[in-house]
C-alpha positions as CSV (number, residue, x, y, z in Angstrom):
1,M,-21.2,48.1,86.6
2,P,-19.3,50.8,84.3
3,A,-21.5,53.6,83.2
4,F,-21.6,54.1,79.4
5,S,-21.7,57.4,78.0
6,L,-24.2,58.2,75.2
7,S,-21.3,59.3,73.0
8,A,-19.7,55.7,73.5
9,L,-23.0,53.9,72.7
10,S,-23.5,55.8,69.6
11,Q,-20.1,54.8,68.2
12,R,-20.7,50.9,68.7
13,R,-24.4,50.8,67.8
14,P,-23.7,51.2,63.8
15,R,-21.3,48.3,63.9
16,R,-23.5,46.1,65.8
17,F,-26.4,47.1,63.4
18,A,-24.2,46.5,60.4
19,A,-23.2,43.1,61.5
20,L,-26.8,42.0,61.9
21,L,-28.3,43.6,58.9
22,P,-27.7,40.6,56.4
23,L,-29.2,37.9,59.0
24,A,-32.0,40.0,59.3
25,L,-32.3,40.1,55.7
26,L,-31.8,36.5,55.4
27,S,-34.4,35.8,57.9
28,L,-37.0,37.8,56.3
29,T,-36.3,36.0,52.9
30,T,-36.8,32.6,54.3
31,A,-40.1,33.7,56.4
32,C,-41.5,34.8,52.8
33,G,-40.6,31.3,51.3
34,Q,-38.3,32.8,49.0
35,N,-34.4,31.3,48.0
36,P,-31.5,33.5,48.2
37,P,-30.5,35.0,44.7
38,A,-29.0,32.3,42.4
39,T,-25.7,32.6,40.5
40,A,-26.1,33.8,36.5
41,P,-27.5,30.7,34.7
42,A,-25.4,29.0,32.0
43,P,-25.9,30.1,28.6
44,P,-27.9,27.5,26.5
45,G,-25.9,24.8,24.6
46,L,-28.2,25.3,21.6
47,V,-29.3,28.8,20.3
48,R,-31.8,29.7,17.4
49,D,-32.1,32.7,15.3
50,S,-35.4,34.3,15.6
51,A,-36.0,35.3,12.4
52,T,-34.9,31.9,10.5
53,G,-34.9,29.4,13.1
54,R,-31.4,28.3,12.2
55,A,-29.2,26.4,15.1
56,D,-26.1,27.7,16.6
57,L,-23.7,27.0,19.3
58,P,-22.1,30.6,20.0
59,W,-20.2,29.0,22.9
60,L,-18.7,26.5,20.6
61,R,-17.5,29.3,17.9
62,Q,-15.9,31.4,20.8
63,Q,-13.7,28.5,22.1
64,L,-12.4,27.6,18.5
65,D,-11.7,31.6,18.0
66,S,-10.1,31.9,21.3
67,S,-8.1,28.4,21.3
68,A,-4.1,29.0,21.1
69,T,-3.7,25.5,19.6
70,L,-6.5,25.6,16.9
71,R,-5.6,29.2,16.1
72,R,-2.4,28.2,14.6
73,Q,-3.9,25.8,12.0
74,M,-6.9,25.5,9.2
75,V,-10.0,24.2,11.2
76,G,-13.3,23.1,9.7
77,V,-16.4,21.8,11.8
78,A,-19.6,20.5,11.2
79,L,-22.3,19.3,13.5
80,A,-25.6,18.0,12.8
81,D,-28.6,15.9,14.4
82,A,-28.1,12.4,13.2
83,A,-31.7,11.4,13.5
84,T,-33.1,14.4,11.7
85,G,-30.5,15.7,9.7
86,E,-30.7,19.3,11.4
87,A,-27.4,21.4,11.1
88,L,-26.3,22.3,14.2
89,F,-23.4,24.3,13.8
90,G,-20.7,24.9,11.1
91,Y,-17.2,26.6,11.2
92,N,-15.3,26.7,7.8
93,E,-17.8,23.9,7.2
94,A,-17.8,24.6,3.2
95,R,-13.9,25.0,2.9
96,Y,-12.2,22.1,1.4
97,F,-9.5,20.1,3.5
98,T,-7.4,17.2,3.1
99,P,-9.5,14.1,4.6
100,A,-6.9,11.4,5.1
101,S,-8.4,8.3,6.5
102,T,-11.9,9.8,7.1
103,M,-12.3,9.0,3.2
104,K,-12.8,5.3,4.6
105,L,-16.2,6.4,5.4
106,L,-16.8,7.0,1.7
107,S,-15.7,3.6,1.1
108,L,-17.8,2.4,3.5
109,Y,-20.7,4.1,1.9
110,A,-19.9,2.5,-1.4
111,G,-19.8,-1.0,0.0
112,L,-22.8,-0.5,1.8
113,T,-24.7,0.7,-1.4
114,L,-23.0,-1.3,-4.1
115,L,-22.3,-4.9,-2.5
116,P,-24.1,-7.6,-1.1
117,D,-24.0,-8.9,2.5
118,S,-21.1,-11.2,1.4
119,L,-18.1,-10.4,-0.7
120,P,-17.6,-11.4,-4.1
121,S,-14.4,-13.6,-3.6
122,L,-13.9,-14.7,-7.4
123,R,-15.8,-15.4,-10.8
124,Y,-15.4,-18.4,-12.8
125,F,-16.8,-20.8,-15.2
126,S,-16.1,-24.3,-16.0
127,R,-15.3,-25.9,-19.6
128,G,-14.3,-29.5,-19.8
129,D,-11.7,-30.5,-17.3
130,T,-10.8,-26.8,-16.8
131,L,-11.9,-24.5,-14.3
132,F,-11.4,-20.9,-15.5
133,F,-11.4,-18.0,-12.7
134,Q,-10.4,-14.5,-12.1
135,G,-10.0,-12.0,-9.4
136,T,-12.7,-9.8,-7.9
137,G,-10.3,-7.6,-5.5
138,D,-11.3,-9.8,-2.4
139,P,-8.5,-9.2,-0.2
140,T,-9.5,-11.9,2.5
141,L,-7.7,-14.9,1.1
142,L,-5.4,-16.1,3.5
143,H,-5.3,-12.5,4.9
144,G,-3.5,-12.4,8.5
145,D,-6.4,-10.3,10.2
146,V,-9.7,-11.2,8.3
147,P,-8.7,-14.6,6.6
148,S,-11.5,-16.4,4.7
149,R,-10.8,-20.0,3.7
150,R,-13.9,-19.9,1.4
151,A,-12.0,-19.6,-2.0
152,Y,-9.2,-22.0,-1.0
153,T,-11.6,-24.7,-0.1
154,F,-13.4,-24.0,-3.4
155,L,-10.3,-24.1,-5.5
156,A,-8.8,-27.1,-4.0
157,Q,-11.7,-29.2,-4.0
158,R,-12.6,-28.6,-7.7
159,P,-13.2,-31.8,-9.7
160,E,-11.7,-30.3,-12.8
161,K,-8.0,-31.3,-13.6
162,L,-6.6,-27.9,-14.4
163,L,-7.2,-24.4,-12.7
164,A,-6.9,-21.7,-15.3
165,Y,-6.4,-17.9,-13.8
166,C,-7.3,-15.4,-16.1
167,D,-6.1,-11.9,-16.1
168,I,-8.3,-8.9,-15.5
169,A,-7.4,-5.1,-15.9
170,T,-6.5,-3.6,-12.9
171,V,-5.8,-0.2,-11.5
172,P,-1.9,0.4,-10.6
173,A,-0.3,-1.1,-7.6
174,Y,-0.2,2.3,-5.9
175,G,-2.7,5.0,-6.0
176,P,-2.6,8.8,-7.4
177,G,-0.7,10.9,-5.0
178,W,0.6,7.8,-2.7
179,T,3.9,8.5,-1.1
180,W,6.5,6.5,-3.1
181,D,8.7,5.8,-0.4
182,D,6.5,4.2,1.7
183,F,6.7,0.8,0.0
184,N,8.4,-0.7,2.9
185,Y,5.7,0.1,5.4
186,Y,2.4,-2.3,6.5
187,F,0.2,0.6,5.7
188,Q,0.9,0.5,1.8
189,P,0.8,-3.0,0.2
190,E,0.2,-3.0,-3.5
191,R,-3.5,-3.1,-5.1
192,T,-4.4,-6.3,-7.2
193,A,-7.0,-8.4,-8.6
194,F,-6.4,-11.5,-6.6
195,P,-4.7,-10.6,-3.3
196,L,-3.0,-13.3,-1.4
197,Y,-2.0,-13.0,2.4
198,G,-3.0,-9.7,2.1
199,N,0.1,-8.9,-0.2
200,T,2.4,-8.6,2.8
201,V,4.9,-10.7,4.5
202,R,5.0,-11.3,8.3
203,F,8.1,-12.0,10.1
204,Y,8.0,-13.4,13.5
205,A,11.1,-13.3,15.7
206,A,11.4,-15.1,19.0
207,A,13.5,-13.5,22.0
208,P,17.0,-14.9,21.7
209,A,17.9,-17.9,23.8
210,L,20.4,-18.0,26.4
211,V,22.8,-20.7,26.9
212,R,26.0,-21.4,29.1
213,P,29.0,-22.8,27.4
214,R,30.2,-24.6,30.5
215,P,28.8,-24.4,34.0
216,G,29.4,-21.1,35.9
217,A,30.4,-19.3,32.6
218,P,28.7,-16.1,31.4
219,A,25.2,-16.5,29.4
220,Q,25.4,-16.2,25.7
221,A,22.5,-15.4,23.4
222,L,22.1,-17.6,20.3
223,P,21.0,-15.8,17.1
224,Q,17.5,-14.8,17.1
225,R,15.3,-17.1,15.0
226,V,12.8,-15.7,12.6
227,R,9.8,-17.3,10.9
228,V,8.8,-16.1,7.6
229,Y,5.2,-16.4,6.1
230,P,4.5,-17.5,3.7
231,R,7.4,-19.6,3.5
232,A,8.3,-19.2,0.3
233,F,9.8,-15.7,1.3
234,A,12.1,-17.6,3.4
235,P,15.0,-18.2,1.1
236,L,14.6,-14.3,0.1
237,T,15.1,-13.3,3.8
238,E,18.8,-13.3,5.3
239,R,20.0,-11.4,8.6
240,A,21.9,-8.1,8.2
241,G,25.3,-8.2,8.0
242,V,28.0,-6.1,10.1
243,D,28.2,-3.7,7.1
244,F,24.2,-3.0,6.9
245,R,23.5,0.6,7.4
246,L,20.0,2.3,7.3
247,S,19.7,5.3,5.2
248,P,19.3,8.9,7.2
249,D,15.5,8.7,6.6
250,Q,14.7,5.1,7.6
251,D,13.0,4.5,10.8
252,D,15.3,2.9,13.5
253,D,12.4,0.9,15.4
254,M,11.8,-1.5,11.9
255,H,13.6,-4.6,11.8
256,V,12.8,-5.8,8.4
257,F,13.6,-3.8,5.2
258,R,12.9,-4.6,1.5
259,A,14.8,-3.8,-1.7
260,Q,12.5,-1.0,-3.3
261,L,12.1,-2.8,-6.6
262,E,12.6,-6.8,-5.9
263,N,11.6,-8.9,-3.1
264,R,14.6,-9.1,-1.2
265,F,14.4,-8.8,2.5
266,T,16.8,-7.9,5.4
267,Y,16.3,-8.0,8.8
268,R,18.0,-6.7,11.9
269,P,17.9,-9.0,15.2
270,G,17.2,-7.5,18.4
271,V,17.4,-8.2,22.1
272,K,13.2,-8.9,22.5
273,K,10.8,-10.7,20.3
274,W,9.2,-8.5,17.7
275,I,6.9,-9.0,14.7
276,D,7.1,-6.9,11.4
277,E,4.9,-6.8,8.5
278,V,6.4,-5.7,5.0
279,P,4.6,-5.3,1.7
280,Y,5.9,-7.8,-1.1
281,R,6.2,-6.8,-4.7
282,T,3.4,-8.5,-6.7
283,S,4.0,-10.1,-10.3
284,R,1.6,-12.3,-12.4
285,Q,4.5,-14.9,-12.0
286,L,4.7,-14.8,-8.2
287,F,1.1,-14.9,-7.8
288,L,0.8,-18.2,-9.8
289,R,3.4,-19.9,-7.7
290,L,2.2,-18.7,-4.4
291,L,-1.3,-20.0,-5.3
292,G,-0.3,-23.2,-6.7
293,D,2.1,-23.5,-3.4
294,T,-0.8,-23.0,-1.2
295,L,-3.3,-25.0,-3.1
296,R,-1.0,-27.8,-3.7
297,R,-2.2,-27.8,-7.8
298,A,-0.7,-26.5,-10.6
299,I,-2.0,-23.1,-12.0
300,V,-1.7,-21.8,-15.4
301,G,-2.1,-18.4,-16.5
302,T,-4.4,-17.8,-19.5
303,A,-6.9,-15.3,-21.0
304,W,-10.6,-14.7,-19.9
305,R,-12.6,-15.8,-23.2
306,P,-16.1,-17.4,-22.2
307,R,-18.3,-18.3,-24.9
308,P,-21.5,-16.0,-24.9
309,G,-24.4,-18.5,-24.0
310,R,-22.5,-21.5,-23.8
311,D,-20.1,-20.8,-20.6
312,S,-22.1,-19.9,-17.4
313,I,-20.5,-17.4,-15.7
314,R,-20.7,-17.3,-11.6
315,T,-19.6,-15.4,-8.6
316,L,-18.3,-17.3,-5.5
317,R,-19.4,-15.3,-2.2
318,G,-17.2,-15.3,0.4
319,L,-16.4,-13.7,3.9
320,R,-19.5,-11.4,5.2
321,A,-18.9,-7.9,4.5
322,D,-19.5,-6.5,8.0
323,S,-16.1,-8.4,8.9
324,L,-14.2,-6.5,6.2
325,Y,-15.6,-3.2,7.3
326,R,-15.1,-3.3,10.7
327,R,-11.8,-4.3,10.4
328,M,-11.2,-1.6,7.8
329,L,-12.6,0.9,10.1
330,R,-11.4,0.2,13.4
331,V,-7.8,0.1,12.6
332,S,-7.7,2.0,9.7
333,D,-6.5,-0.5,7.2
334,N,-5.8,1.1,4.1
335,F,-5.3,-2.1,2.0
336,L,-8.8,-3.3,2.6
337,A,-10.1,0.1,2.0
338,E,-8.6,0.1,-1.4
339,Q,-9.6,-3.6,-2.3
340,L,-13.2,-2.8,-1.1
341,L,-13.6,-0.1,-3.9
342,L,-12.3,-2.4,-6.5
343,M,-14.8,-4.9,-5.6
344,T,-17.6,-2.3,-5.6
345,S,-16.5,-1.7,-9.4
346,T,-17.5,-5.2,-10.0
347,Q,-21.1,-4.3,-9.5
348,V,-20.7,-0.9,-11.7
349,G,-20.7,-0.9,-15.8
350,Y,-18.3,-3.3,-17.5
351,R,-17.3,-6.4,-15.7
352,D,-13.9,-6.5,-17.9
353,S,-11.8,-4.3,-15.6
354,L,-11.5,-3.2,-11.8
355,S,-11.7,0.6,-11.4
356,G,-12.3,2.1,-8.4
357,A,-12.6,5.3,-10.1
358,R,-15.5,3.9,-12.1
359,A,-17.3,3.2,-8.8
360,I,-16.5,6.7,-7.6
361,R,-17.6,8.4,-10.5
362,Y,-20.9,6.3,-10.4
363,L,-21.6,6.9,-6.9
364,L,-21.0,10.8,-7.4
365,R,-23.5,10.9,-10.3
366,N,-26.2,9.1,-8.5
367,Q,-26.4,8.2,-4.9
368,L,-24.1,11.0,-3.5
369,R,-24.9,14.0,-6.3
370,D,-26.9,16.0,-3.5
371,L,-23.9,16.2,-0.9
372,P,-23.7,20.0,-0.3
373,D,-20.4,19.8,-1.8
374,R,-19.0,17.4,-4.5
375,P,-15.7,15.6,-3.0
376,D,-12.5,15.3,-5.0
377,W,-12.4,11.4,-4.1
378,V,-9.4,9.8,-5.7
379,D,-8.7,6.5,-3.6
380,G,-10.5,4.4,-1.3
381,S,-8.0,4.8,1.9
382,G,-7.3,8.4,2.0
383,L,-3.7,7.9,1.3
384,S,-3.7,10.4,-1.3
385,R,-3.4,14.0,-0.5
386,L,-5.2,14.6,-3.8
387,N,-8.4,13.8,-1.9
388,L,-10.4,16.9,-0.8
389,L,-13.5,17.3,1.5
390,T,-15.8,19.7,3.3
391,P,-16.6,19.3,6.7
392,R,-20.5,19.6,5.7
393,A,-20.4,17.3,3.2
394,L,-18.7,14.7,5.4
395,T,-21.4,15.3,8.2
396,A,-24.2,15.0,5.6
397,L,-22.6,11.4,4.7
398,L,-22.6,10.4,8.3
399,V,-26.4,11.6,8.3
400,R,-27.0,9.4,5.4
401,L,-25.3,6.3,6.8
402,H,-27.3,6.7,9.9
403,R,-30.4,6.7,7.7
404,Q,-29.5,3.5,5.8
405,V,-27.9,1.2,8.6
406,P,-29.6,0.6,11.9
407,E,-27.9,2.4,14.8
408,P,-26.4,-0.4,16.6
409,R,-25.0,-2.2,13.4
410,L,-23.5,1.1,12.3
411,L,-22.2,2.0,15.6
412,G,-20.5,-1.5,16.0
413,L,-18.6,-0.8,12.9
414,L,-16.9,1.9,13.8
415,A,-14.1,2.4,16.4
416,A,-15.5,2.9,19.6
417,G,-14.1,5.3,22.4
418,G,-12.1,3.5,25.0
419,G,-12.7,0.3,22.8
420,Q,-10.9,-0.4,20.2
421,G,-8.4,0.7,17.2
422,T,-7.3,4.1,16.9
423,L,-10.1,5.6,19.7
424,R,-9.1,3.3,22.4
425,K,-7.4,6.0,24.6
426,R,-10.1,8.4,24.3
427,Y,-13.7,9.3,24.5
428,F,-15.1,7.3,27.0
429,E,-16.5,7.6,30.6
430,A,-14.4,5.7,32.9
431,G,-15.5,2.5,34.5
432,P,-15.4,-0.5,34.9
433,P,-16.7,-0.8,32.2
434,R,-15.7,1.7,29.9
435,L,-18.5,3.6,28.4
436,P,-18.1,5.0,24.9
437,W,-19.7,8.3,24.0
438,L,-17.9,8.8,20.6
439,W,-18.0,6.5,17.6
440,G,-15.8,7.3,14.5
441,K,-12.9,6.9,12.3
442,T,-9.8,9.1,12.7
443,G,-7.7,10.6,9.9
444,T,-4.0,11.2,10.5
445,L,-1.2,12.2,8.1
446,T,1.8,14.4,8.3
447,H,0.2,17.9,9.4
448,T,-3.2,16.6,9.5
449,C,-5.5,15.4,12.5
450,N,-9.1,14.8,11.6
451,L,-12.2,13.0,13.1
452,A,-15.4,11.9,12.0
453,G,-18.3,10.2,13.8
454,Y,-20.9,10.4,16.1
455,V,-21.4,11.8,19.8
456,R,-23.8,10.6,22.1
457,C,-25.1,13.6,24.4
458,R,-26.2,13.3,28.0
459,S,-29.5,14.0,26.6
460,G,-29.7,11.1,24.3
461,R,-29.3,13.1,21.0
462,L,-26.6,11.6,18.6
463,V,-24.9,14.4,16.5
464,A,-23.0,13.7,13.6
465,V,-19.9,15.2,13.9
466,T,-16.7,16.3,11.4
467,F,-13.7,17.9,12.9
468,F,-10.9,18.6,10.3
469,N,-7.5,20.3,11.1
470,N,-4.6,20.7,8.5
471,G,-1.7,22.3,8.4
472,I,-0.7,21.5,12.2
473,P,2.9,22.4,13.0
474,G,4.8,19.7,14.8
475,S,3.3,17.3,17.1
476,D,-0.4,17.0,16.9
477,Q,-1.1,15.8,20.4
478,A,-2.4,19.3,21.6
479,T,-5.1,19.4,18.7
480,R,-6.1,15.8,19.8
481,N,-6.2,17.0,23.3
482,A,-8.2,20.1,22.2
483,M,-10.7,18.3,20.0
484,E,-11.6,15.6,22.9
485,R,-12.2,18.8,25.2
486,L,-14.5,20.7,22.7
487,L,-16.5,17.5,21.9
488,R,-17.0,16.4,25.6
489,E,-18.5,19.8,26.0
490,V,-20.8,19.4,22.8
491,R,-21.8,15.9,24.6
492,E,-22.4,17.7,27.8
493,R,-24.4,20.7,26.4
494,L,-26.3,19.2,23.8
């Protein structure tokens, strides 16, 4: 065995001891029944000011301030506990923003507050052999998505020999601040007292059929067939000729184009089947003709002159209101929202006109007078850029809705994450089945991307959320991604 010098042993011993020291410390720690040092704990999701007790989310504020996407635009956020109403977080929460379609939540509140469970379809009285009737704004008669036949059956089966439609003063066809050149788009039908077919024409094009002139010859496509509904508009519809040209601002994906001031429709055929929906230009004469053709009864127009104390005025109830609310909120239907606001006006003040502004004034002076900030509320759909709303005011409305409506019913009216409508691709846990964790209403205009609703946190807490984004340059996709990421973190940490 080779001999080791004392100097060699002194050079190796420190290395050996250095290697064994961590193991010795670990054994000593285990013997004393203690765990090794843990990593630093994550900061709490919710903190409170020691003096005031006010809640805050500093980590969310930091992320909003540091986001490269959100820093380039105007952002406002307000969070509150849906059950207690306690404010949990605010970020520019008192500033006014363009709310876009999140205004439909105010229209929902108007309907829930002022309307009965079933929609008022029409008002009427009978005198001799004549039934006199007028509209209430109900949009469901022969509507393509929320159809109701209650008014149709009522009018078709009345024993009176004559049906007399009576005019009622109504708001202009377009709301204040609407974009005039959207007249051709499905999302901006005209507002009327007695809508038919949703005040739109639907076009259904089948795929072109292929035929062979003779065996072995190349297949040739026949002209594409297009069905028009209601059929009264079929004679007013023609195929685009070889000289038809789109204007530079028209959408190349559209198939049907209406003349601006008249009901003439031109369609461009395609190589696949398609469906298009275009608003028609309303008029009293057209209404009487369409309704008469539909009922197969003559309709005349006259004035509404009931005799006080002698003619009994009644209201026909139609579709359950929740069916309209659900469709309006889930797919953000502007027409249903506008007509809903007109219907609420039948419950407020004078009955000689339909005025959404009258219903708005009533609600702001009464049920909504204690909102944190008074909304600038001008229409039912949010199409107008004249609407202005603060995040904390909308969150306060969400809290109020939660108190007024049983939670399962309320969440069932809204679009659900991963489910339907405008939230079907976001805000859910992958399944199957898909499990939503956000229920709400989106609001989108050019340069505007908003969201308001309820987040179900891991803890079980339901949080009312308003997240406004205005002045977005270019695409809003990065903003949508940022909102989902931050609200997912809210779900995890609260």
